VEXDOTI-262926 format. One record per residue (C-alpha): residue in three letters; residue number from 1; x, y, z. Coordinates in nm, 3 decimals, padded with zeros to 5 digits. Layout:
N
+-----+-----+---------+---------+---------+
:   r :   k :      px :      py :      pz :
+-----+-----+---------+---------+---------+
: ALA : NUM :       X :       Y :       Z :
...
+-----+-----+---------+---------+---------+
***
This chain:
143
+-----+-----+---------+---------+---------+
:   r :   k :      px :      py :      pz :
+-----+-----+---------+---------+---------+
: MET :   1 :  12.090 :  18.226 :  24.600 :
: THR :   2 :  12.005 :  18.109 :  24.251 :
: THR :   3 :  12.297 :  18.082 :  24.008 :
: VAL :   4 :  12.300 :  18.134 :  23.633 :
: LYS :   5 :  12.353 :  17.758 :  23.591 :
: GLN :   6 :  12.033 :  17.687 :  23.786 :
: LEU :   7 :  11.847 :  17.949 :  23.584 :
: LEU :   8 :  11.968 :  17.800 :  23.254 :
: ASP :   9 :  11.865 :  17.452 :  23.374 :
: ILE :  10 :  11.512 :  17.591 :  23.410 :
: LYS :  11 :  11.486 :  17.819 :  23.104 :
: GLY :  12 :  11.705 :  17.625 :  22.864 :
: ARG :  13 :  12.029 :  17.696 :  22.687 :
: ASN :  14 :  11.898 :  17.787 :  22.344 :
: ILE :  15 :  12.134 :  18.036 :  22.181 :
: LEU :  16 :  12.023 :  18.233 :  21.878 :
: SER :  17 :  12.308 :  18.387 :  21.684 :
: MET :  18 :  12.403 :  18.542 :  21.354 :
: SER :  19 :  12.724 :  18.603 :  21.161 :
: PRO :  20 :  12.875 :  18.952 :  21.158 :
: ASN :  21 :  12.845 :  18.938 :  20.778 :
: ASP :  22 :  12.466 :  18.892 :  20.783 :
: SER :  23 :  12.243 :  19.190 :  20.714 :
: VAL :  24 :  12.091 :  19.386 :  20.998 :
: TYR :  25 :  11.753 :  19.330 :  20.832 :
: SER :  26 :  11.788 :  18.951 :  20.864 :
: ALA :  27 :  11.886 :  18.991 :  21.229 :
: VAL :  28 :  11.587 :  19.213 :  21.310 :
: GLU :  29 :  11.363 :  18.968 :  21.125 :
: ARG :  30 :  11.501 :  18.681 :  21.334 :
: MET :  31 :  11.460 :  18.873 :  21.659 :
: SER :  32 :  11.098 :  18.945 :  21.565 :
: GLU :  33 :  11.026 :  18.581 :  21.474 :
: ASN :  34 :  11.163 :  18.466 :  21.810 :
: ASN :  35 :  11.027 :  18.754 :  22.018 :
: ILE :  36 :  11.370 :  18.844 :  22.156 :
: GLY :  37 :  11.558 :  19.171 :  22.193 :
: ALA :  38 :  11.913 :  19.067 :  22.108 :
: LEU :  39 :  12.121 :  18.816 :  21.912 :
: LEU :  40 :  12.471 :  18.698 :  21.979 :
: VAL :  41 :  12.718 :  18.748 :  21.696 :
: ILE :  42 :  12.938 :  18.444 :  21.633 :
: GLU :  43 :  13.230 :  18.420 :  21.392 :
: ASN :  44 :  13.436 :  18.103 :  21.350 :
: GLY :  45 :  13.271 :  17.957 :  21.660 :
: ARG :  46 :  13.371 :  18.256 :  21.874 :
: LEU :  47 :  13.155 :  18.524 :  22.036 :
: VAL :  48 :  13.252 :  18.854 :  21.869 :
: GLY :  49 :  12.960 :  19.077 :  21.964 :
: ILE :  50 :  12.596 :  19.126 :  22.043 :
: LEU :  51 :  12.327 :  19.298 :  21.839 :
: SER :  52 :  12.033 :  19.447 :  22.026 :
: GLU :  53 :  11.723 :  19.641 :  21.936 :
: ARG :  54 :  11.898 :  19.939 :  22.094 :
: ASP :  55 :  12.189 :  19.903 :  21.850 :
: TYR :  56 :  11.940 :  19.895 :  21.564 :
: ALA :  57 :  11.746 :  20.198 :  21.681 :
: ARG :  58 :  12.053 :  20.411 :  21.750 :
: LYS :  59 :  12.287 :  20.303 :  21.473 :
: VAL :  60 :  12.053 :  20.236 :  21.181 :
: ILE :  61 :  11.723 :  20.418 :  21.220 :
: LEU :  62 :  11.856 :  20.739 :  21.374 :
: LYS :  63 :  12.145 :  20.756 :  21.126 :
: GLY :  64 :  11.921 :  20.701 :  20.824 :
: LYS :  65 :  12.088 :  20.377 :  20.718 :
: SER :  66 :  11.916 :  20.089 :  20.542 :
: SER :  67 :  11.890 :  19.770 :  20.745 :
: LYS :  68 :  11.905 :  19.564 :  20.424 :
: ASN :  69 :  12.234 :  19.725 :  20.319 :
: THR :  70 :  12.402 :  19.736 :  20.660 :
: LEU :  71 :  12.601 :  19.444 :  20.798 :
: ILE :  72 :  12.571 :  19.335 :  21.159 :
: ARG :  73 :  12.944 :  19.398 :  21.211 :
: GLU :  74 :  12.888 :  19.767 :  21.137 :
: ILE :  75 :  12.650 :  19.823 :  21.428 :
: MET :  76 :  12.700 :  19.538 :  21.677 :
: THR :  77 :  12.840 :  19.598 :  22.022 :
: PRO :  78 :  13.180 :  19.423 :  22.012 :
: ASP :  79 :  13.268 :  19.439 :  22.382 :
: VAL :  80 :  13.029 :  19.189 :  22.537 :
: LEU :  81 :  12.991 :  19.162 :  22.911 :
: CYS :  82 :  12.970 :  18.791 :  23.002 :
: VAL :  83 :  12.905 :  18.591 :  23.318 :
: SER :  84 :  12.991 :  18.241 :  23.435 :
: PRO :  85 :  12.744 :  17.970 :  23.538 :
: GLU :  86 :  12.842 :  18.030 :  23.902 :
: THR :  87 :  12.735 :  18.397 :  23.892 :
: THR :  88 :  12.427 :  18.459 :  24.106 :
: VAL :  89 :  12.108 :  18.613 :  23.973 :
: GLU :  90 :  12.161 :  18.908 :  24.209 :
: GLU :  91 :  12.514 :  18.964 :  24.076 :
: CYS :  92 :  12.376 :  18.957 :  23.721 :
: MET :  93 :  12.115 :  19.220 :  23.808 :
: ALA :  94 :  12.388 :  19.442 :  23.951 :
: LEU :  95 :  12.596 :  19.403 :  23.632 :
: LEU :  96 :  12.298 :  19.484 :  23.410 :
: THR :  97 :  12.216 :  19.793 :  23.614 :
: GLU :  98 :  12.575 :  19.919 :  23.635 :
: ASN :  99 :  12.646 :  19.865 :  23.266 :
: ARG : 100 :  12.301 :  19.956 :  23.130 :
: VAL : 101 :  12.266 :  19.636 :  22.928 :
: ARG : 102 :  11.982 :  19.385 :  22.908 :
: HIS : 103 :  12.152 :  19.059 :  22.807 :
: LEU : 104 :  12.441 :  18.856 :  22.947 :
: PRO : 105 :  12.599 :  18.571 :  22.755 :
: VAL : 106 :  12.716 :  18.284 :  22.975 :
: MET : 107 :  13.069 :  18.154 :  22.920 :
: GLU : 108 :  13.220 :  17.842 :  23.073 :
: GLY : 109 :  13.578 :  17.746 :  22.999 :
: GLY : 110 :  13.586 :  17.981 :  22.702 :
: LYS : 111 :  13.272 :  17.824 :  22.556 :
: LEU : 112 :  12.937 :  17.997 :  22.512 :
: THR : 113 :  12.678 :  17.796 :  22.707 :
: GLY : 114 :  12.372 :  18.024 :  22.718 :
: ILE : 115 :  12.234 :  18.373 :  22.757 :
: VAL : 116 :  12.021 :  18.538 :  23.024 :
: SER : 117 :  11.812 :  18.850 :  22.985 :
: ILE : 118 :  11.685 :  19.099 :  23.236 :
: GLY : 119 :  11.341 :  18.940 :  23.193 :
: ASP : 120 :  11.479 :  18.596 :  23.283 :
: LEU : 121 :  11.647 :  18.739 :  23.592 :
: VAL : 122 :  11.344 :  18.935 :  23.714 :
: LYS : 123 :  11.122 :  18.630 :  23.668 :
: GLN : 124 :  11.364 :  18.419 :  23.874 :
: ILE : 125 :  11.392 :  18.680 :  24.150 :
: ILE : 126 :  11.012 :  18.693 :  24.178 :
: SER : 127 :  10.996 :  18.314 :  24.189 :
: ASP : 128 :  11.263 :  18.302 :  24.462 :
: LYS : 129 :  11.079 :  18.566 :  24.668 :
: ASP : 130 :  10.746 :  18.381 :  24.627 :
: PHE : 131 :  10.911 :  18.061 :  24.751 :
: THR : 132 :  11.054 :  18.241 :  25.053 :
: ILE : 133 :  10.713 :  18.390 :  25.136 :
: GLN : 134 :  10.548 :  18.046 :  25.111 :
: GLN : 135 :  10.810 :  17.898 :  25.341 :
: LEU : 136 :  10.765 :  18.176 :  25.596 :
: GLU : 137 :  10.386 :  18.143 :  25.585 :
: HIS : 138 :  10.416 :  17.768 :  25.636 :
: TYR : 139 :  10.652 :  17.825 :  25.930 :
: ILE : 140 :  10.416 :  18.081 :  26.090 :
: HIS : 141 :  10.110 :  17.857 :  26.051 :
: SER : 142 :  10.287 :  17.550 :  26.187 :
: ALA : 143 :  10.431 :  17.730 :  26.493 :
+-----+-----+---------+---------+---------+
***
């Protein structure tokens, strides 16, 4: 089973973050520039929340707020579900499904070391299944 550490070794550990005092507009702009759906919110070197497109849609657009006049801290999700590098891809998928979230920050020894998305996990699961199929086909043809 593939672990989050192995997945991060493949995809990289790039972490995009913002301050809770930044505007929502600047966060949405950054997400757009990087083609991502969420940003981690860091204050004084500590993870304090996550801001997703879902937060924006539900807490700014639907409430008639202005993204330029709203701070990230006003709409971010403060209770962030995190995983460790030893967590398996399958365990991550179960957490995402159960909690209806799409991103999992990775914490090791109290330190933020990466983030995985549902897209990263699905891609890895498909890759693992393809490898298994190739191995089985090789076994069948060599028998």
